[in-house]
SERO-4910 file (N, C-alpha, C, O; in steps of 0.05 Angstrom, whole numbers):
BEGIN
 pado doro    nc1    nc2    nc3   cac1   cac2   cac3    cc1    cc2    cc3    oc1    oc2    oc3
  Met    A    539   -305   -286    547   -289   -256    518   -280   -250    505   -286   -230
  Lys    A    512   -264   -269    473   -265   -255    464   -283   -250    442   -278   -240
  Lys    A    468   -305   -251    452   -325   -252    450   -334   -214    433   -346   -202
  Ile    A    473   -323   -207    491   -340   -186    484   -317   -162    475   -321   -140
  Leu    A    489   -295   -174    473   -277   -164    452   -264   -151    452   -251   -131
  Arg    A    428   -274   -174    403   -283   -160    391   -299   -155    367   -301   -156
  Ile    A    413   -318   -144    402   -333   -126    414   -335    -99    404   -348    -80
  Ala    A    433   -323    -98    449   -314    -80    421   -287    -59    411   -287    -37
  Ser    A    419   -270    -82    401   -242    -75    377   -259    -64    371   -252    -41
  Ala    A    361   -282    -73    340   -287    -72    343   -306    -42    330   -300    -22
  Phe    A    361   -328    -42    372   -327    -13    365   -321     13    350   -330     31
  Ile    A    383   -297     10    381   -282     22    356   -265     34    350   -257     56
  Gly    A    344   -266      8    318   -248     22    291   -271     32    270   -261     39
  Ile    A    293   -297     31    272   -319     41    281   -308     66    267   -295     80
  Ile    A    310   -313     71    311   -323    103    309   -289    115    293   -286    133
  Val    A    321   -268    106    318   -244    127    291   -232    132    289   -208    127
  Gly    A    277   -241    139    248   -226    144    238   -209    173    257   -194    172
  Ala    A    230   -204    187    216   -181    202    235   -192    226    244   -173    238
  Gly    A    243   -215    237    257   -225    255    284   -206    258    288   -188    274
  Phe    A    308   -220    229    333   -205    219    332   -175    222    342   -161    239
  Ala    A    315   -169    201    319   -142    191    312   -116    201    317    -92    199
  Ser    A    296   -137    217    289   -109    251    311   -107    270    320    -86    281
  Gly    A    322   -141    273    342   -137    299    329   -155    319    346   -163    335
  Gln    A    315   -159    322    298   -168    341    316   -203    346    322   -211    368
  Glu    A    320   -215    326    343   -238    326    365   -237    334    375   -249    353
  Ile    A    374   -220    317    399   -211    330    408   -203    357    430   -202    367
  Leu    A    381   -197    366    388   -184    401    387   -211    406    410   -221    405
  Gln    A    371   -225    411    357   -243    425    379   -267    429    386   -275    451
  Tyr    A    390   -278    398    405   -300    390    433   -290    393    452   -306    396
  Phe    A    437   -267    392    469   -262    387    479   -237    418    491   -241    439
  Thr    A    469   -219    409    471   -197    423    479   -197    452    499   -189    462
  Ser    A    450   -213    467    449   -220    486    472   -232    502    480   -223    524
  Phe    A    477   -248    492    514   -258    493    543   -235    504    562   -239    518
  Gly    A    535   -216    492    563   -201    497    581   -203    469    577   -205    444
  Tyr    A    597   -201    483    625   -216    451    624   -237    462    647   -241    454
  Met    A    617   -263    476    610   -289    462    594   -286    439    604   -292    417
  Gly    A    569   -278    441    549   -271    412    568   -254    386    558   -244    365
  Thr    A    596   -255    395    610   -237    375    616   -258    347    613   -259    323
  Ile    A    629   -276    376    642   -308    359    622   -330    352    630   -347    336
  Gly    A    595   -333    362    573   -346    352    566   -332    323    551   -340    306
  Thr    A    577   -315    322    557   -297    296    577   -307    270    565   -310    248
  Val    A    607   -313    270    624   -322    261    619   -348    245    615   -354    221
  Ile    A    622   -363    276    601   -401    274    586   -400    259    585   -417    242
  Ala    A    562   -370    258    537   -380    245    541   -376    213    531   -389    195
  Thr    A    565   -347    214    571   -355    191    582   -381    162    578   -391    140
  Ala    A    597   -379    186    603   -409    162    588   -429    156    592   -440    135
  Leu    A    574   -435    167    548   -452    175    528   -446    163    510   -463    163
  Phe    A    524   -424    151    500   -417    132    524   -411    105    512   -420     85
  Ala    A    540   -405    100    556   -415     72    552   -443     66    539   -449     46
  Tyr    A    562   -462     84    555   -485     73    526   -493     73    518   -508     55
  Met    A    507   -483     95    483   -501     82    466   -492     52    453   -504     35
  Gly    A    473   -459     57    471   -451     29    473   -463     -1    459   -463    -21
  Met    A    499   -475      8    507   -487    -18    492   -510    -22    480   -516    -43
  Met    A    493   -524      2    484   -550     -1    451   -554     -2    440   -573    -13
  Leu    A    440   -536      8    410   -538    -10    400   -529    -35    380   -539    -46
  Val    A    414   -508    -45    409   -505    -68    420   -524    -85    405   -525   -105
  Lys    A    440   -542    -88    454   -556   -104    432   -576    -98    417   -585   -114
  Leu    A    433   -582    -76    407   -614    -73    377   -609    -88    360   -625    -94
  Gly    A    379   -583    -91    350   -572   -107    353   -584   -140    339   -599   -153
  Thr    A    374   -574   -144    377   -580   -172    376   -608   -175    358   -622   -183
  Arg    A    406   -615   -166    407   -641   -164    381   -668   -161    387   -690   -171
  Thr    A    355   -666   -148    332   -676   -148    306   -662   -173    286   -670   -185
  Lys    A    324   -638   -171    304   -636   -187    271   -619   -187    252   -616   -202
  Ala    A    281   -611   -163    259   -603   -133    235   -586   -145    244   -565   -155
  Thr    A    201   -590   -147    185   -580   -160    168   -574   -127    146   -563   -127
  Ser    A    175   -580   -110    160   -584    -79    185   -595    -61    201   -609    -73
  His    A    189   -589    -34    209   -590    -22    191   -629     -7    198   -642     13
  Lys    A    179   -632    -18    167   -658      0    179   -683    -18    178   -707    -11
  Glu    A    192   -672    -43    202   -698    -65    230   -694    -58    242   -714    -50
  Ala    A    240   -672    -58    270   -673    -61    275   -680    -16    298   -687    -10
  Val    A    257   -676      7    266   -681     24    270   -709     30    290   -716     42
  Tyr    A    252   -724     22    249   -745     24    271   -763      2    276   -787      2
  Arg    A    278   -750     -8    307   -765    -31    320   -759    -18    334   -777     -9
  Val    A    327   -729     -6    353   -735     12    359   -744     33    382   -748     40
  Ser    A    335   -749     46    336   -759     76    345   -787     67    368   -794     74
  Gly    A    330   -802     54    342   -835     52    335   -852     58    345   -874     55
  Asn    A    310   -843     69    292   -861    101    270   -844     98    267   -819     98
  Lys    A    258   -860     95    228   -851     97    218   -852    127    197   -864    130
  Tyr    A    229   -842    147    222   -833    177    228   -819    187    218   -811    208
  Leu    A    260   -807    168    275   -783    165    258   -759    158    252   -736    164
  Gly    A    251   -784    135    243   -765    110    208   -745    123    201   -722    127
  Met    A    195   -773    127    170   -757    144    169   -736    171    148   -725    178
  Ile    A    197   -731    187    206   -717    205    209   -684    202    202   -665    217
  Val    A    224   -688    168    237   -675    165    212   -657    152    210   -634    158
  Asp    A    197   -666    138    172   -653    117    158   -638    136    150   -615    132
  Tyr    A    153   -656    163    125   -637    184    141   -613    202    128   -595    214
  Val    A    177   -615    201    194   -600    209    187   -569    194    186   -546    203
  Ile    A    184   -575    176    190   -566    150    162   -542    144    162   -518    140
  Ile    A    144   -560    147    120   -555    132    110   -534    168    100   -511    167
  Phe    A    113   -543    183    116   -526    215    123   -504    212    111   -487    224
  Thr    A    148   -497    191    160   -473    199    160   -460    185    174   -441    188
  Leu    A    138   -462    151    130   -449    134    101   -434    148     99   -410    150
  Phe    A     88   -446    155     60   -425    173     87   -416    190    105   -402    181
  Gly    A     87   -426    214     94   -410    239    113   -384    235    111   -363    248
  Val    A    132   -391    212    150   -371    206    134   -341    193    141   -318    197
  Gly    A    107   -354    173     94   -330    167     70   -324    181     55   -307    172
  Val    A     65   -340    208     50   -318    225     70   -294    233     63   -270    236
  Val    A     93   -305    236    108   -282    248    120   -257    242    129   -237    255
  Met    A    115   -266    212    119   -240    180     87   -232    184     85   -207    188
  Ile    A     69   -243    184     48   -225    187     49   -215    210     39   -192    210
  Ala    A     55   -220    228     56   -195    269     74   -178    257     68   -154    255
  Gly    A     97   -187    248    127   -166    252    108   -137    228    106   -114    237
  Ala    A    100   -142    213     84   -125    193     67    -99    211     65    -75    207
  Gly    A     57   -112    230     44    -97    240     54    -80    268     42    -63    280
  Ser    A     81    -92    273     96    -74    291    111    -55    277    119    -37    292
  Ile    A    118    -51    248    133    -43    237    116     -6    244    119     14    258
  Pro    A    103    -13    230     82     28    232     80     32    261     88     52    272
  Ser    A     69     11    271     61     18    302     94     36    310     89     60    309
  Gln    A    110     34    313    130     34    318    142     63    300    155     80    313
  Gln    A    139     65    281    154     88    260    133    102    262    138    123    274
  Phe    A    103    102    254     84    120    251     62    124    275     45    142    278
  Gly    A     66    102    290     42    111    311     21     97    309      2     99    324
  Leu    A     22     81    284     -6     77    272     -8     45    286     10     29    293
  Thr    A    -43     44    286    -46     16    300    -39     -9    285    -43    -16    262
  Pro    A    -24    -22    307    -13    -55    286    -28    -76    262    -20    -95    249
  Leu    A    -56    -59    265    -74    -77    245    -80    -63    227   -100    -71    214
  Val    A    -69    -41    219    -56    -23    187    -40    -45    179    -50    -59    162
  Gly    A    -17    -51    188      0    -70    182    -10    -87    171    -17    -87    148
  Ile    A    -14   -110    191    -25   -135    195    -43   -140    169    -42   -159    153
  Ile    A    -58   -119    168    -76   -129    146    -62   -125    116    -63   -143    100
  Phe    A    -52   -107    112    -42    -97     76    -19   -119     81    -19   -133     61
  Met    A     -5   -127     95      3   -147     82     -8   -167     80     -9   -175     57
  Ser    A    -21   -184    100    -42   -206     89    -55   -204     71    -64   -225     61
  Val    A    -63   -176     59    -73   -170     29    -55   -175      1    -62   -188    -19
  Ile    A    -31   -164      6    -10   -159     -3     12   -188    -17     18   -192    -41
  Val    A     18   -202      6     21   -236      3     -2   -257    -14      2   -271    -34
  Ile    A    -20   -253     -4    -43   -269    -20    -46   -268    -41    -45   -288    -55
  Ala    A    -51   -246    -51    -51   -236    -77    -25   -240    -91    -26   -249   -114
  Thr    A      7   -232    -79     23   -243    -90     29   -276   -100     45   -285   -117
  Ile    A      9   -289    -81     34   -320    -89     11   -327   -109     10   -349   -119
  Met    A    -10   -306   -115    -20   -321   -142      3   -331   -171      0   -350   -187
  Met    A     18   -316   -170     46   -314   -191     53   -336   -185     48   -348   -164
  Asn    A     64   -342   -201     90   -366   -218    113   -370   -185    111   -357   -164
  Val    A    130   -392   -192    162   -387   -176    181   -373   -179    197   -365   -161
  Asp    A    182   -366   -209    199   -345   -223    191   -319   -213    210   -307   -202
  Lys    A    173   -308   -215    162   -277   -216    164   -277   -179    167   -255   -169
  Val    A    163   -299   -160    168   -292   -133    191   -288   -133    200   -269   -122
  Val    A    213   -312   -151    235   -308   -135    255   -269   -140    270   -256   -127
  Asn    A    235   -267   -175    245   -244   -178    247   -222   -156    266   -207   -149
  Ile    A    222   -225   -148    214   -202   -132    232   -201   -109    246   -182   -103
  Ile    A    231   -229    -95    250   -234    -63    280   -220    -69    293   -208    -51
  Gly    A    288   -223    -97    323   -214   -100    319   -186    -98    328   -173    -79
  Ser    A    304   -175   -119    304   -152   -121    295   -127    -97    292   -103   -102
  Ile    A    294   -135    -80    293   -118    -51    314   -123    -37    326   -107    -23
  Thr    A    323   -155    -39    350   -154    -14    361   -129    -13    353   -112      3
  Pro    A    387   -123    -40    400   -102    -47    402    -81    -31    423    -74    -21
  Phe    A    374    -68    -27    370    -45    -10    382    -46     19    397    -29     29
  Leu    A    371    -72     31    367    -84     52    399    -81     64    406    -64     81
  Ile    A    415   -100     49    442   -102     54    461    -72     44    486    -71     46
  Ile    A    450    -54     37    463    -26     29    464    -12     55    484      0     64
  Thr    A    433    -18     71    434     -1     88    442    -10    114    449      5    132
  Val    A    443    -32    117    455    -51    142    484    -37    138    494    -24    155
  Leu    A    491    -41    121    521    -21    110    528      5    123    551     10    131
  Ile    A    516     13    125    510     43    119    509     49    164    522     63    180
  Ile    A    482     26    167    470     33    197    501     25    213    511     38    231
  Ser    A    512      4    204    535     -4    222    552      3    226    561      2    249
  Val    A    561     12    211    584     36    193    574     67    218    589     78    234
  Tyr    A    562     69    216    551    101    233    550     81    260    570     86    273
  Ser    A    537     65    268    535     53    302    562     58    309    568     73    327
  Leu    A    580     45    293    604     35    306    627     64    311    645     66    328
  Leu    A    618     87    287    639    108    291    630    121    312    647    131    326
  Thr    A    601    124    321    590    144    337    582    132    365    567    144    382
  Met    A    595    103    369    598     92    394    603    118    426    622    133    430
  Asp    A    579    114    440    583    138    467    609    119    481    632    128    484
  Gln    A    603    101    487    612     66    505    626     57    496    626     59    471
  Thr    A    646     45    506    663     18    490    650     -8    498    634     -9    517
  Phe    A    658    -34    482    643    -53    480    646    -71    509    632    -90    516
  Ser    A    662    -63    519    674    -67    550    651    -64    574    640    -81    589
  Gln    A    649    -35    571    632    -31    579    587    -27    574    565    -24    585
  Leu    A    598    -29    555    565    -48    544    567    -80    546    548    -92    557
  Asn    A    589    -93    536    578   -124    544    565   -115    575    541   -111    570
  Pro    A    570   -110    609    539   -123    628    515   -104    618    503    -97    639
  Val    A    505    -93    599    485    -74    585    483   -111    566    489   -130    581
  Ala    A    480   -116    548    481   -134    536    471   -159    547    448   -167    542
  Val    A    490   -173    564    480   -195    570    458   -197    596    451   -217    609
  Glu    A    450   -164    600    425   -169    615    401   -174    604    380   -175    616
  Gln    A    404   -177    579    373   -177    561    369   -203    559    385   -219    569
  Pro    A    344   -208    545    341   -240    548    337   -256    530    316   -254    517
  Ser    A    353   -275    525    358   -291    503    337   -324    507    324   -336    524
  Val    A    347   -326    476    330   -348    469    332   -367    478    315   -384    475
  Leu    A    367   -375    499    379   -397    496    397   -389    516    405   -366    518
  Ser    A    405   -412    536    430   -407    557    449   -396    549    459   -374    554
  Asn    A    457   -420    531    490   -416    523    496   -408    497    483   -419    479
  Trp    A    515   -391    490    518   -373    462    528   -397    442    526   -388    419
  Phe    A    534   -416    441    537   -434    430    516   -455    416    518   -463    393
  Ile    A    499   -460    432    477   -479    425    454   -450    420    431   -455    411
  Ser    A    462   -422    428    443   -413    411    447   -395    380    431   -384    365
  Ala    A    474   -398    380    485   -390    353    483   -416    332    488   -412    308
  Ile    A    475   -444    341    479   -475    328    440   -470    324    425   -479    307
  Asn    A    436   -456    343    401   -461    336    386   -442    312    368   -447    295
  Tyr    A    399   -424    316    393   -391    301    399   -400    268    386   -391    250
  Val    A    420   -420    263    431   -431    241    411   -448    230    409   -450    206
  Ser    A    393   -464    250    385   -486    243    347   -487    236    333   -502    224
  Phe    A    342   -456    258    327   -455    253    317   -431    221    296   -427    210
  Asn    A    344   -420    217    342   -411    191    339   -427    176    315   -428    169
  Val    A    351   -441    167    355   -473    144    332   -483    145    322   -492    124
  Ala    A    322   -484    163    287   -497    158    277   -474    152    264   -483    133
  Val    A    270   -449    151    253   -430    146    269   -435    112    253   -443     96
  Gly    A    287   -432    104    293   -425     80    300   -455     51    309   -459     28
  Ala    A    289   -469     74    302   -501     57    285   -506     32    291   -514     10
  Ser    A    254   -497     47    236   -502     17    247   -479      1    266   -487    -13
  Met    A    243   -459     -1    239   -439    -22    269   -451    -35    268   -453    -60
  Ala    A    291   -459    -23    316   -457    -32    312   -477    -51    305   -473    -74
  Leu    A    316   -506    -38    303   -531    -58    283   -519    -85    284   -532   -106
  Leu    A    269   -502    -84    249   -505   -105    269   -478   -124    270   -480   -148
  Met    A    283   -457   -112    303   -456   -123    318   -470   -147    317   -471   -172
  Gly    A    339   -485   -120    345   -500   -145    344   -523   -160    364   -533   -170
  Gly    A    313   -533   -165    309   -549   -175    291   -536   -210    279   -550   -227
  Ser    A    297   -506   -209    289   -492   -236    317   -485   -245    317   -478   -268
  Glu    A    336   -485   -235    365   -482   -245    378   -508   -249    383   -525   -231
  Lys    A    385   -512   -283    397   -533   -298    427   -537   -283    436   -560   -283
  Asp    A    434   -528   -278    465   -520   -277    487   -517   -244    495   -498   -231
  Glu    A    490   -551   -240    486   -552   -208    507   -533   -203    506   -518   -183
  Arg    A    526   -531   -220    555   -509   -202    538   -477   -201    553   -463   -187
  Val    A    523   -466   -208    517   -442   -217    496   -441   -189    494   -422   -173
  Ala    A    476   -472   -185    461   -466   -162    481   -469   -136    476   -454   -116
  Ser    A    504   -488   -135    517   -484   -109    530   -449    -99    527   -437    -78
  Leu    A    546   -439   -127    552   -418   -123    529   -392   -111    528   -373    -95
  Gly    A    516   -402   -128    491   -384   -105    481   -382    -85    475   -362    -73
  Gly    A    476   -413    -75    477   -419    -50    495   -412    -31    492   -409     -7
  Leu    A    520   -409    -48    549   -411    -11    543   -375    -12    540   -361      9
  Leu    A    543   -365    -41    544   -339    -38    522   -320    -19    523   -300     -5
  Gly    A    502   -338    -26    486   -331     -3    479   -325     22    468   -307     34
  Gly    A    490   -351     27    492   -357     60    518   -343     72    521   -345     96
  Leu    A    536   -328     55    555   -320     56    561   -300     76    573   -296     97
  Gly    A    534   -283     46    518   -258     51    513   -261     69    522   -242     83
  Leu    A    499   -278     84    478   -273    104    493   -274    129    487   -259    148
  Gly    A    512   -290    129    532   -284    153    546   -258    153    552   -247    174
  Ile    A    549   -251    138    571   -222    143    544   -203    153    550   -187    171
  Met    A    518   -203    145    503   -184    150    492   -191    181    479   -174    194
  Ile    A    497   -215    188    488   -215    215    509   -203    226    503   -182    238
  Val    A    541   -211    227    556   -207    244    552   -178    248    552   -167    270
  Leu    A    549   -161    220    543   -128    217    530   -115    237    537    -96    250
  Ser    A    500   -137    237    483   -130    255    486   -118    278    482    -96    288
  His    A    499   -147    287    502   -158    316    518   -136    330    516   -132    354
  Leu    A    539   -117    309    552   -109    329    548    -78    322    561    -59    329
  Ala    A    526    -81    308    512    -45    311    492    -48    336    497    -35    356
  Ile    A    472    -64    335    459    -66    356    478    -66    378    474    -47    392
  Phe    A    498    -80    386    513    -81    409    527    -51    414    524    -40    436
  Ser    A    541    -38    393    547    -22    400    527     10    413    535     33    417
  Lys    A    503      0    414    482     28    427    462      4    436    438      8    432
  Val    A    470    -21    447    451    -38    472    437    -30    483    415    -40    488
  Asp    A    451      3    494    439      8    513    418     26    509    405     33    529
  Thr    A    410     36    483    386     51    472    364     35    468    341     36    477
  Val    A    380     15    448    359      7    422    340    -21    433    321    -30    420
  Ala    A    347    -28    453    344    -56    473    318    -58    474    307    -80    472
  Ala    A    304    -35    479    277    -31    486    260    -36    454    237    -43    454
  Phe    A    271    -34    436    239    -33    415    237    -63    401    256    -79    396
  Asp    A    217    -66    396    208    -86    377    232    -86    358    243   -108    353
  Met    A    239    -66    347    253    -64    324    275    -49    324    272    -26    318
  Pro    A    302    -57    331    325    -41    349    338    -37    334    354    -20    342
  Ile    A    344    -47    305    354    -25    269    341     -8    271    350     15    273
  Leu    A    318    -14    272    294     11    270    300     44    276    297     66    265
  Ala    A    309     30    300    311     48    325    334     61    319    335     85    317
  Leu    A    357     42    314    381     59    305    384     78    277    399     97    276
  Val    A    366     68    254    359     85    230    355    120    243    368    141    240
  Asp    A    330    114    260    323    137    261    338    157    280    335    182    280
  Glu    A    354    144    294    372    155    308    393    175    292    403    196    299
  Leu    A    395    160    271    417    171    240    405    197    229    417    218    223
  Ser    A    369    187    227    359    204    204    323    194    207    315    171    203
  Pro    A    305    215    214    288    205    211    269    201    189    247    191    190
  Val    A    284    212    165    274    205    133    289    179    125    284    161    109
  Leu    A    306    182    142    320    149    124    311    128    140    314    105    130
  Ala    A    298    132    168    278    115    185    264     98    167    264     74    162
  Thr    A    248    127    155    232    125    136    227    105    116    210     87    115
  Phe    A    253    113     97    254     98     75    269     60     86    268     39     74
  Tyr    A    279     67    111    287     30    117    261     22    129    262     -2    129
  Ser    A    236     28    139    212     17    147    211     15    128    227     -4    127
  Ile    A    200     21     89    187     13     77    210    -11     70    199    -31     62
  Val    A    233    -13     71    246    -32     66    246    -58     79    248    -80     70
  Leu    A    243    -49     99    238    -73    123    212    -80    114    212   -104    108
  Phe    A    197    -74    113    168    -83    108    163    -99     78    147   -117     73
  Gly    A    184    -87     61    198   -103     35    204   -132     49    199   -152     35
  Met    A    212   -135     67    235   -154     70    217   -172     81    216   -195     70
  Val    A    198   -165    105    182   -187    116    164   -193    102    151   -213    108
  Phe    A    157   -174     76    142   -186     53    151   -207     38    138   -226     28
  Asn    A    177   -202     38    181   -226     12    188   -256     37    186   -277     24
  Thr    A    193   -260     56    188   -278     72    170   -293     77    171   -318     77
  Ala    A    147   -278     83    120   -282     82    110   -296     51     97   -318     50
  Val    A    117   -281     28    108   -290      8    127   -329      6    116   -351      7
  Ser    A    144   -325      5    161   -350      9    144   -369     20    133   -387      7
  Met    A    142   -363     54    132   -391     70    102   -394     62     90   -415     63
  Phe    A     95   -379     57     63   -386     44     64   -401     14     52   -421      7
  Phe    A     79   -385      1     83   -398    -29     88   -435    -32     82   -452    -48
  Ser    A    102   -435     -9    117   -455     -3    105   -476      8    111   -500      6
  Phe    A     87   -466     22     73   -481     47     43   -497     29     28   -517     32
  Ala    A     46   -473     12     12   -491    -11     23   -502    -25     13   -524    -30
  Ala    A     41   -496    -37     61   -519    -64     71   -539    -43     87   -555    -53
  Arg    A     67   -544    -14     68   -572    -10     39   -590    -19     32   -611    -30
  Phe    A     29   -571     -7     -5   -590     -7    -32   -597    -31    -50   -613    -31
  Thr    A    -22   -572    -50    -33   -566    -77    -18   -556   -100     -1   -539    -96
  Thr    A    -20   -563   -120    -13   -556   -147    -11   -524   -152    -31   -509   -151
  Val    A     16   -514   -158      9   -483   -154      2   -475   -184     14   -484   -204
  Gly    A    -19   -456   -183    -42   -444   -204    -60   -456   -213    -69   -456   -236
  Thr    A    -70   -473   -188   -108   -491   -196   -114   -468   -179   -103   -447   -174
  Ser    A   -140   -482   -172   -158   -460   -156   -157   -473   -134   -165   -462   -114
  Lys    A   -150   -496   -134   -153   -501   -104   -125   -496    -86   -123   -493    -62
  His    A   -104   -497   -106    -84   -478    -94    -92   -446    -82    -89   -436    -60
  Lys    A   -103   -437   -105   -108   -401    -91   -135   -407    -70   -135   -387    -56
  Lys    A   -156   -424    -62   -174   -436    -38   -142   -431    -18   -127   -413    -10
  Phe    A   -142   -453    -18   -112   -460     -4   -105   -438     18   -106   -439     43
  Val    A    -94   -412     -7    -72   -394      4    -90   -377     14    -81   -359     29
  Leu    A   -119   -377      9   -139   -348     26   -144   -361     55   -147   -350     77
  Ile    A   -144   -384     47   -156   -397     74   -132   -390     98   -134   -378    119
  Thr    A   -105   -407     84    -80   -395     99    -72   -373    111    -59   -366    131
  Gly    A    -83   -363     92    -75   -325     96    -92   -319    112    -85   -303    129
  Leu    A   -119   -326    112   -138   -305    146   -138   -329    168   -155   -326    185
  Val    A   -121   -354    170   -112   -365    192    -92   -351    205    -94   -343    228
  Ala    A    -64   -346    186    -49   -328    202    -53   -303    207    -41   -291    224
  Phe    A    -69   -293    193    -78   -262    204    -84   -261    228    -72   -246    244
  Gly    A   -112   -283    239   -118   -287    268    -93   -292    288    -92   -281    310
  Leu    A    -74   -309    279    -56   -307    294    -41   -295    296    -35   -293    320
  Ser    A    -28   -281    282     -9   -252    285    -15   -236    304      6   -223    310
  Phe    A    -38   -229    322    -47   -215    345    -31   -228    364    -29   -212    382
  Val    A    -19   -249    369     -6   -266    392     11   -246    394     21   -245    417
  Gly    A     22   -224    376     45   -210    386     74   -218    373     82   -241    376
  Phe    A     95   -194    355    111   -207    346    138   -205    363    157   -214    349
  Thr    A    144   -200    380    164   -203    396    166   -236    423    185   -250    429
  Glu    A    134   -234    432    134   -263    434    131   -283    418    135   -306    427
  Leu    A    124   -281    399    125   -302    370    153   -311    359    159   -335    356
  Val    A    167   -291    355    203   -294    352    209   -313    381    217   -336    377
  Ala    A    208   -306    404    225   -323    431    208   -350    436    218   -364    454
  Phe    A    187   -358    425    175   -376    422    175   -396    397    185   -418    395
  Thr    A    163   -383    381    171   -401    341    202   -416    346    211   -438    352
  Tyr    A    211   -390    339    241   -389    327    253   -414    347    253   -438    339
  Arg    A    260   -407    367    271   -429    387    266   -458    380    282   -475    372
  Leu    A    230   -457    388    232   -494    375    238   -501    344    248   -522    334
  Ile    A    228   -481    333    236   -494    307    270   -501    298    278   -516    281
  Gly    A    287   -479    318    320   -494    323    323   -515    323    339   -528    310
  Phe    A    309   -522    339    312   -548    358    300   -574    331    315   -592    322
  Met    A    285   -572    328    266   -585    303    280   -588    278    274   -606    262
  Gly    A    303   -567    274    305   -570    249    335   -580    237    344   -586    215
  Leu    A    348   -580    268    373   -602    267    360   -638    254    375   -652    240
  Phe    A    344   -643    257    335   -663    232    339   -664    207    350   -681    194
  Leu    A    326   -641    200    343   -627    172    368   -632    163    375   -648    145
  Ile    A    389   -604    189    418   -612    182    422   -627    173    429   -628    150
  Phe    A    420   -655    195    436   -670    191    429   -691    159    445   -703    146
  Ala    A    395   -689    154    383   -701    135    416   -685    109    432   -702    101
  Ile    A    419   -655    101    427   -641     93    458   -651     88    470   -651     66
  Ile    A    466   -657    109    495   -660    123    508   -691    105    527   -695     89
  Thr    A    487   -709    117    489   -735    109    473   -736     66    479   -756     52
  Ala    A    461   -721     57    457   -728     32    470   -734      6    464   -751    -11
  Pro    A    496   -713      5    522   -717    -21    531   -748    -16    542   -759    -35
  Phe    A    529   -761      7    543   -789      9    528   -808      1    538   -829     -8
  Arg    A    490   -805      4    479   -815      0    472   -814    -31    475   -835    -44
  Leu    A    463   -792    -43    459   -792    -65    478   -790    -83    471   -788   -107
  Lys    A    514   -788    -74    529   -809   -104    524   -834    -89    541   -828    -73
  Gly    A    517   -850    -82    516   -869    -85    492   -891    -93    488   -915    -92
  Glu    A    477   -868   -101    457   -879   -118    464   -865   -146    449   -873   -164
  Lys    A    479   -851   -152    490   -846   -173    506   -880   -184    498   -898   -199
  Arg    A    526   -878   -173    543   -917   -180    522   -931   -184    514   -939   -206
  Lys    A    505   -939   -150    486   -959   -166    469   -957   -197    463   -975   -213
  Glu    A    465   -935   -200    449   -927   -223    469   -930   -254    458   -930   -276
  Glu    A    502   -932   -251    506   -920   -274    520   -963   -265    531   -968   -286
  Arg    A    522   -975   -257    522   -998   -249    508  -1012   -264    515  -1024   -284
  Leu    A    482  -1008   -252    452  -1019   -273    449  -1014   -297    439  -1032   -311
  Ser    A    456   -989   -311    463   -983   -352    483   -993   -357    484   -994   -382
  Ala    A    503  -1004   -347    530  -1008   -358    525  -1042   -371    543  -1054   -383
***
């Protein structure tokens, strides 16, 4: 059970970065559609549960040590494998840049500091952390996640209990907010697709380090389900106060600040930790795709990648979320197709191997 919870916690931690934990993703993908956005969160929960289970399970089955080998085998086709590989490569770097940018927004909104402080600090600790091995990275990611889950639960309950207006009154305000896409259903699918692309590489690596396929499957399932429930709760919390928090880069942080400035300080630290989680997993997996972990080449690659990401992060957090996430969401549909069809292909491969060895 401990291994299952560790995988589940790490899976949530990989995906829950600056966009989700801040509420900016939830606002743009779900709350901006009002009532229909709530239905979208339920659909997303079911999809995340299935995709989480399949990703980690496939990592175990393919004994993945980098996403490249697993992706090509899972895709079953050289050309689909190449497309999915490039989608993941772009996702890893693109989301990593968004995380660095998000690190600048947290101290800026909460403490009035220049975004440069958060960006520099995040860049330094991410580069330093990636020098460690994958097990240590997974442990770090998993250890911070419970604090976020507890905080989201507290904020959601508080927000719903202290609503000044009903959801029917707030619905017109919600639908006036900018959306990533024009249709609530496509937005929900795009969100899942994007996040699957974000979590795919590290989830496959987690699966590759776990020998028991059942443990891997349950860990991924529980992680996906937990992530979906957090999406539902975060959406309802933002929806209940959308008239006051929609203008902030970090809507959930604004909710926490309304509850208690002291708790907001604590949450800003947790939020910074979640940004760190996702940034580390993105750049770690990105570097593992091109270099062997632990070598001098790997360390040089990480350093150069970190410096490039540092420069690009100044485009702005909200702008990067809106552009990068939507693009990755559409690209990630290739990956979802590969994951859904993979079990049938792998089962066929296994039967073929059994016939040849008989």
